[in-house]
DRENKOL-709231 format. One line per field, with one value per residue: residue in one letter; chain; x, y, z of N, C-alpha, C, CB in turn. Coordinates in Angstrom, 3 decimals, decimal comma. Glycine has a CB too. Example, Ala and Ser with C-alpha at 12.3 -4.5 7.8 and 13.67 -1.06 7.14 Angstrom:
BEGIN
rest c(A:S)
kette c(A:A)
n_x c(13,190:12,850)
n_y c(-5,690:-2,250)
n_z c(7,800:7,080)
ca_x c(12,300:13,670)
ca_y c(-4,500:-1,060)
ca_z c(7,800:7,140)
c_x c(13,200:12,900)
c_y c(-3,300:0,030)
c_z c(7,800:7,870)
cb_x c(11,308:14,084)
cb_y c(-4,473:-0,598)
cb_z c(9,046:5,725)
This chain:
BEGIN
rest c(M:G:R:A:A:N:K:G:M:V:G:L:S:L:R:Y:F:D:T:S:L:A:V:I:T:A:H:F:A:S:D:S:K:G:R:N:R:V:T:K:R:N:K:D:A:C:T:T:L:R:E:L:S:L:T:Y:D:S:E:E:F:D:V:H:H:Q:H:T:H:A:I:L:L:G:D:M:N:Y:R:V:S:A:S:P:S:E:V:L:S:L:I:S:K:S:A:R:Q:S:K:A:L:L:Y:S:A:F:R:N:W:R:E:T:S:F:A:R:L:Y:L:P:F:S:S:T:K:S:H:P:S:P)
kette c(A:A:A:A:A:A:A:A:A:A:A:A:A:A:A:A:A:A:A:A:A:A:A:A:A:A:A:A:A:A:A:A:A:A:A:A:A:A:A:A:A:A:A:A:A:A:A:A:A:A:A:A:A:A:A:A:A:A:A:A:A:A:A:A:A:A:A:A:A:A:A:A:A:A:A:A:A:A:A:A:A:A:A:A:A:A:A:A:A:A:A:A:A:A:A:A:A:A:A:A:A:A:A:A:A:A:A:A:A:A:A:A:A:A:A:A:A:A:A:A:A:A:A:A:A:A:A:A:A:A)
n_x c(-32,159:-31,292:-29,490:-27,522:-25,442:-23,743:-24,334:-26,230:-28,700:-29,544:-31,867:-32,644:-35,690:-35,955:-37,864:-38,176:-40,339:-41,613:-40,534:-38,898:-36,282:-34,257:-31,638:-29,311:-27,778:-25,767:-24,443:-22,824:-22,461:-19,096:-16,976:-15,100:-12,846:-12,187:-14,492:-17,524:-19,062:-21,180:-23,986:-25,683:-25,307:-26,485:-28,839:-29,251:-28,884:-31,517:-33,811:-33,313:-33,511:-36,075:-37,689:-37,081:-38,601:-39,292:-41,170:-44,313:-46,996:-46,221:-45,253:-45,728:-44,240:-41,190:-38,331:-36,562:-38,131:-40,185:-39,512:-38,265:-35,532:-32,907:-30,254:-28,136:-25,359:-22,632:-20,838:-20,463:-19,408:-18,223:-16,592:-14,506:-13,344:-12,217:-10,589:-10,616:-11,482:-12,490:-14,812:-16,409:-16,887:-18,616:-20,666:-21,362:-22,674:-24,807:-26,065:-27,079:-28,758:-30,697:-31,509:-33,364:-34,936:-36,858:-37,634:-39,042:-40,955:-42,105:-43,482:-44,910:-46,787:-47,597:-48,949:-51,126:-52,045:-53,199:-54,843:-56,490:-57,892:-59,196:-59,941:-62,277:-63,752:-64,107:-66,022:-67,533:-69,711:-71,078:-70,515:-73,332:-73,122:-72,254)
n_y c(-41,176:-37,950:-35,617:-33,536:-34,061:-36,410:-37,307:-38,569:-41,111:-44,763:-47,388:-50,663:-52,836:-55,980:-58,769:-61,557:-64,132:-62,780:-60,965:-57,399:-56,464:-53,354:-52,126:-49,857:-47,069:-44,459:-41,175:-38,837:-35,164:-33,356:-31,994:-28,857:-26,658:-26,124:-25,688:-26,234:-29,215:-30,394:-30,246:-29,516:-32,488:-33,663:-32,678:-33,340:-35,963:-36,611:-35,567:-37,485:-39,429:-39,307:-38,570:-41,179:-44,265:-47,276:-49,027:-49,489:-48,956:-47,485:-44,596:-42,870:-43,225:-42,659:-44,020:-45,788:-46,755:-48,204:-50,698:-54,176:-54,211:-51,929:-51,440:-48,950:-47,918:-46,487:-43,872:-41,609:-39,517:-38,004:-36,983:-38,461:-37,314:-38,419:-40,489:-44,152:-45,076:-43,379:-43,164:-45,777:-45,927:-43,789:-44,519:-47,054:-45,531:-44,094:-46,430:-47,530:-45,375:-44,963:-47,850:-47,563:-45,800:-46,969:-49,044:-47,463:-46,488:-48,627:-49,579:-47,460:-47,931:-50,229:-50,226:-48,259:-49,709:-52,064:-50,634:-49,470:-51,410:-53,820:-52,195:-50,905:-53,027:-53,653:-53,584:-51,942:-52,760:-56,248:-59,394:-61,301:-65,001:-67,723)
n_z c(10,524:10,307:11,668:9,942:7,387:8,133:10,347:12,816:13,463:13,003:13,467:14,536:14,658:16,588:16,982:19,731:20,796:23,308:23,309:23,079:21,307:20,314:18,452:18,230:16,528:16,770:16,062:16,650:17,180:17,593:20,032:18,503:17,369:19,883:21,073:23,881:23,202:24,380:25,532:22,922:21,873:24,155:23,184:20,669:21,126:22,718:21,231:18,931:19,849:20,304:17,610:16,517:15,291:15,304:15,446:14,640:15,938:18,200:18,156:20,176:21,738:23,495:21,178:22,966:25,050:23,874:23,738:25,216:25,903:24,704:22,771:22,352:20,906:18,951:17,828:19,777:20,641:23,116:25,830:27,952:31,010:33,949:36,148:35,398:37,675:38,742:37,060:37,003:39,808:39,581:37,542:38,989:41,048:39,792:38,934:41,086:41,735:39,907:40,113:42,692:41,608:39,877:41,681:43,233:41,443:40,811:43,122:43,414:41,289:41,999:44,053:43,362:41,189:43,211:44,826:43,141:41,398:43,290:45,829:45,291:45,325:48,190:51,002:53,672:54,279:54,731:53,759:52,189:53,052:50,682)
ca_x c(-32,577:-30,006:-29,617:-26,237:-25,500:-23,177:-24,442:-27,703:-29,488:-30,217:-31,933:-33,240:-35,970:-36,829:-38,565:-38,536:-41,803:-42,473:-39,448:-38,314:-35,315:-34,141:-30,026:-29,655:-26,564:-25,807:-23,443:-23,504:-21,905:-18,234:-16,218:-14,370:-11,950:-12,028:-15,735:-17,390:-20,783:-22,202:-25,481:-26,067:-25,082:-27,275:-30,267:-29,288:-29,719:-33,363:-34,291:-33,331:-34,666:-37,881:-38,078:-36,955:-39,651:-39,141:-42,398:-45,572:-48,178:-45,882:-45,085:-46,043:-43,237:-39,370:-37,924:-36,417:-39,292:-40,741:-39,240:-38,366:-34,238:-32,650:-28,572:-27,537:-23,579:-21,863:-19,665:-20,935:-18,048:-18,929:-15,119:-14,443:-11,884:-12,089:-9,854:-11,052:-12,094:-13,889:-16,134:-16,590:-18,027:-20,225:-21,454:-22,132:-23,541:-25,931:-27,085:-27,872:-29,451:-31,729:-33,001:-33,651:-36,213:-37,459:-38,357:-40,134:-42,164:-42,791:-44,145:-46,196:-47,322:-48,466:-50,093:-51,784:-52,815:-54,374:-56,328:-57,722:-58,616:-59,352:-60,685:-64,151:-64,843:-64,006:-66,477:-67,643:-70,886:-71,022:-71,915:-74,237:-72,151:-73,306)
ca_y c(-40,090:-37,280:-33,392:-33,392:-35,268:-37,756:-37,426:-38,897:-42,155:-45,811:-48,570:-52,145:-53,570:-57,625:-59,216:-62,863:-64,130:-61,486:-60,406:-56,762:-55,266:-52,175:-51,618:-48,293:-46,993:-43,128:-40,113:-37,304:-33,762:-33,915:-30,481:-28,677:-25,296:-25,858:-25,474:-27,957:-29,046:-31,393:-29,666:-29,981:-33,657:-34,258:-32,399:-34,490:-37,303:-36,651:-35,319:-38,315:-40,810:-39,171:-39,029:-42,233:-44,788:-48,408:-49,556:-48,753:-49,003:-46,604:-43,273:-42,092:-42,845:-42,490:-45,456:-46,639:-47,119:-49,226:-52,302:-54,791:-53,844:-51,131:-50,910:-48,148:-47,766:-45,791:-42,636:-40,670:-38,045:-37,905:-37,554:-38,735:-36,669:-38,837:-41,690:-45,424:-45,509:-42,218:-43,456:-46,907:-45,181:-42,754:-45,701:-47,730:-44,648:-44,125:-47,836:-47,318:-44,570:-45,585:-48,797:-46,826:-44,562:-48,236:-49,605:-46,647:-46,054:-49,804:-49,413:-46,557:-48,650:-51,483:-49,710:-47,692:-50,568:-52,469:-49,833:-49,086:-52,717:-54,076:-51,752:-50,572:-54,094:-54,004:-52,911:-52,054:-54,023:-57,376:-59,107:-63,348:-65,982:-68,381)
ca_z c(10,764:10,152:11,398:9,240:6,473:8,735:12,027:13,252:14,130:12,518:14,852:13,887:15,966:16,776:18,474:19,974:21,738:24,162:24,107:22,079:21,094:19,798:18,609:17,325:16,053:16,413:15,242:17,540:16,894:18,562:20,368:17,717:17,793:21,391:21,620:24,565:22,731:25,114:25,276:21,656:22,125:24,440:22,749:19,500:21,416:22,668:19,521:17,410:20,546:20,668:16,880:15,066:15,532:15,031:15,414:13,683:17,003:19,442:18,058:21,296:23,175:22,765:21,194:23,738:25,918:22,880:23,350:26,179:25,535:23,711:22,863:21,862:20,641:17,767:17,915:20,563:21,162:24,848:26,305:29,768:31,908:35,255:36,313:35,693:39,388:39,059:35,995:37,846:40,992:39,017:36,689:40,542:41,666:38,893:38,604:42,696:41,660:38,940:40,744:43,640:41,228:39,038:42,829:43,829:40,461:40,616:44,379:43,607:40,292:42,285:45,053:42,820:40,438:43,479:45,207:41,437:41,082:44,544:46,682:44,585:45,733:49,249:51,944:55,252:54,427:54,925:52,191:52,925:52,940:50,148)
c_x c(-31,099:-30,087:-28,098:-25,761:-24,580:-23,285:-26,094:-27,817:-30,265:-30,175:-32,701:-33,809:-36,339:-37,176:-38,390:-39,259:-42,036:-40,860:-38,915:-37,396:-34,797:-32,288:-30,302:-28,037:-26,523:-23,960:-23,328:-22,257:-20,518:-17,802:-15,212:-14,028:-12,263:-13,626:-16,369:-19,222:-21,421:-23,130:-26,259:-26,012:-26,392:-28,292:-30,556:-29,918:-31,051:-34,205:-34,602:-34,071:-36,090:-38,691:-37,717:-38,174:-38,957:-40,381:-43,788:-46,921:-47,741:-44,967:-44,997:-45,042:-42,384:-39,020:-37,291:-36,692:-40,050:-40,249:-38,423:-36,510:-33,915:-31,205:-28,438:-25,855:-23,188:-20,685:-20,725:-20,618:-18,088:-16,725:-15,166:-12,825:-11,748:-11,389:-10,867:-12,163:-12,721:-15,352:-16,605:-17,353:-18,938:-21,016:-22,359:-23,342:-24,952:-26,978:-27,849:-28,979:-31,150:-32,593:-33,491:-35,094:-37,225:-38,222:-39,110:-41,065:-42,781:-43,941:-44,990:-47,187:-48,131:-49,207:-50,983:-52,626:-54,081:-55,460:-57,214:-58,556:-59,271:-60,199:-61,880:-64,876:-65,095:-65,035:-66,971:-69,182:-70,559:-72,311:-72,250:-72,939:-72,724:-74,073)
c_y c(-39,035:-35,902:-32,906:-34,179:-36,556:-37,726:-37,685:-40,506:-43,285:-46,766:-49,843:-52,545:-55,359:-57,747:-60,657:-63,551:-63,015:-60,988:-58,711:-56,284:-54,234:-52,048:-50,530:-48,107:-45,345:-42,651:-38,977:-36,512:-33,795:-32,159:-29,957:-27,213:-24,849:-25,337:-26,261:-28,126:-30,466:-31,166:-29,963:-31,370:-34,186:-33,604:-33,302:-36,184:-37,229:-36,607:-36,893:-39,600:-40,654:-39,288:-39,982:-43,179:-46,455:-49,882:-48,763:-48,720:-47,773:-45,490:-42,400:-42,275:-43,004:-44,079:-46,363:-47,005:-48,112:-50,846:-52,717:-54,281:-53,169:-50,832:-50,257:-47,612:-46,654:-44,713:-41,008:-39,308:-37,444:-38,175:-37,735:-38,029:-37,039:-40,201:-42,857:-45,402:-44,638:-42,639:-44,379:-46,335:-44,276:-43,389:-45,952:-46,429:-44,084:-44,830:-47,602:-46,297:-44,647:-46,841:-48,594:-46,439:-46,249:-48,493:-48,892:-46,542:-47,477:-49,631:-48,742:-47,369:-49,255:-51,036:-48,647:-48,809:-51,383:-51,764:-49,523:-50,297:-53,614:-53,353:-51,519:-51,746:-54,659:-53,026:-53,502:-53,141:-55,241:-58,583:-61,611:-63,978:-67,238:-69,662)
c_z c(11,039:10,602:10,788:7,899:6,840:9,850:11,744:13,973:13,365:13,555:13,394:15,039:15,826:17,826:18,390:21,341:22,133:24,339:22,828:22,292:20,426:19,284:17,034:17,617:15,792:16,360:16,307:17,010:18,226:18,781:18,915:18,010:18,872:21,996:22,197:24,006:23,634:25,277:24,295:21,511:22,445:23,674:21,305:19,935:21,903:21,385:18,927:18,372:20,181:19,276:15,945:15,930:14,603:14,728:14,460:15,160:17,688:19,139:19,185:21,946:22,359:22,062:22,087:24,972:25,322:22,824:24,834:26,525:24,810:23,622:22,395:21,850:19,327:18,775:18,691:20,822:22,267:25,213:28,092:30,348:32,624:35,348:36,207:36,926:39,567:38,338:36,667:39,020:40,633:38,768:37,940:40,992:40,860:38,891:40,182:42,333:41,008:39,174:42,102:43,046:40,877:40,664:43,005:43,160:40,536:41,843:44,153:42,585:40,850:43,397:44,693:42,326:41,611:44,851:44,106:41,497:42,056:45,497:46,124:45,222:46,828:49,902:53,409:55,323:54,546:54,269:53,028:52,475:51,709:50,653)
cb_x c(-33,641:-29,532:-29,797:-25,331:-25,086:-21,911:-23,884:-28,750:-30,419:-29,719:-33,586:-32,124:-37,353:-36,144:-40,333:-37,406:-41,897:-43,721:-37,915:-38,835:-34,707:-34,761:-28,395:-31,090:-26,341:-26,887:-24,139:-23,680:-23,421:-16,916:-14,947:-14,842:-12,018:-10,709:-16,421:-16,953:-21,115:-22,089:-25,534:-25,329:-24,106:-27,332:-30,458:-27,523:-29,081:-33,989:-32,741:-31,337:-34,782:-38,383:-38,338:-34,894:-41,139:-38,350:-42,654:-46,211:-48,304:-45,222:-45,957:-47,176:-43,082:-37,779:-37,296:-35,739:-40,171:-40,417:-38,047:-39,016:-33,668:-33,417:-27,508:-28,253:-22,834:-23,217:-18,901:-20,892:-18,019:-20,814:-13,712:-14,442:-11,590:-13,410:-9,074:-9,782:-11,188:-13,484:-15,942:-15,226:-17,401:-20,352:-20,426:-20,560:-22,652:-25,635:-26,004:-26,720:-28,617:-31,056:-32,761:-32,565:-35,764:-36,061:-37,826:-39,897:-41,721:-41,736:-43,552:-45,945:-46,604:-47,672:-49,534:-51,188:-51,624:-54,021:-56,110:-56,780:-57,767:-58,313:-60,202:-64,464:-64,779:-62,656:-67,367:-67,870:-71,747:-70,861:-70,381:-76,260:-71,914:-72,895)
cb_y c(-40,317:-37,314:-32,106:-33,694:-34,779:-38,131:-35,718:-38,803:-41,483:-46,286:-47,877:-53,386:-52,715:-58,990:-58,809:-63,418:-64,941:-61,912:-62,062:-56,051:-55,456:-51,052:-53,372:-46,710:-48,016:-42,244:-39,448:-37,298:-32,287:-35,315:-30,744:-29,083:-24,122:-24,528:-25,143:-28,158:-29,264:-31,781:-28,439:-29,421:-33,799:-34,427:-30,623:-34,666:-38,116:-35,343:-34,472:-38,756:-40,856:-37,395:-38,410:-43,287:-43,712:-48,479:-49,629:-50,189:-50,438:-47,428:-42,878:-42,324:-43,733:-42,132:-45,576:-46,698:-46,001:-48,628:-52,568:-56,478:-54,477:-50,015:-51,428:-47,506:-49,584:-44,713:-42,231:-41,089:-36,646:-40,078:-36,233:-40,963:-35,564:-38,862:-41,690:-46,280:-45,663:-40,473:-43,932:-47,608:-44,378:-41,849:-47,259:-47,924:-43,535:-44,310:-49,846:-46,543:-43,882:-45,886:-50,445:-45,720:-42,910:-49,760:-49,880:-45,490:-45,444:-51,187:-48,975:-44,728:-49,376:-52,876:-49,234:-46,843:-51,696:-53,851:-48,395:-49,085:-53,507:-54,081:-50,791:-50,743:-55,032:-54,059:-52,328:-50,119:-54,191:-57,239:-58,578:-64,490:-66,595:-68,611)
cb_z c(11,944:8,756:13,579:10,196:5,065:8,549:13,232:11,749:14,875:11,283:16,907:13,248:16,651:16,587:18,734:19,778:23,009:26,016:24,354:21,575:21,114:21,047:18,447:18,166:14,759:17,682:13,610:19,760:17,154:17,971:22,002:16,526:16,968:21,624:20,970:27,110:20,489:26,119:25,139:20,689:23,056:25,670:22,483:18,987:22,394:23,401:18,386:16,371:22,389:21,440:16,658:14,593:14,938:15,987:16,907:11,788:18,072:20,562:17,375:22,001:24,715:24,451:20,406:23,676:26,223:21,529:21,628:25,905:25,278:23,822:22,570:22,191:20,082:16,544:15,668:21,418:20,350:25,650:25,779:30,202:32,398:35,878:37,672:36,023:40,733:38,297:34,396:38,253:42,062:37,759:36,037:42,241:42,012:37,940:38,327:44,143:41,143:37,823:40,816:43,944:39,217:38,157:43,933:44,153:38,704:40,701:45,392:43,140:39,574:42,613:46,255:42,073:39,646:43,628:45,872:39,379:40,496:44,933:47,263:42,418:45,169:49,650:51,338:56,141:53,371:56,275:48,749:51,705:54,580:49,080)
């Protein structure tokens, strides 16, 4: 998939028993002539992840949601202007926020699934003993 002759994304999908792995390499637009193109890079990343399909049966999901694990490598052309300790702090903060988000989503899913699966069978009426 390309947006320009030398920009874009390619990937490979692998399955090992019940685990699927996507290995994706990408090359996004760099800053040029003093222009910051972070917004364009972010948009290109979203577009290519949405449009890249490595399976035949899950085209309604972005490629990184089609697999158990996704590894994204390449020349993203992002520039880091923070110190190494600031970068590590930001990564740690992001990981904590992601963990909290995933835990909350799983808890909500578990409660909703429990209610959907088990509550219709429970009632206040007494059931005769066998």
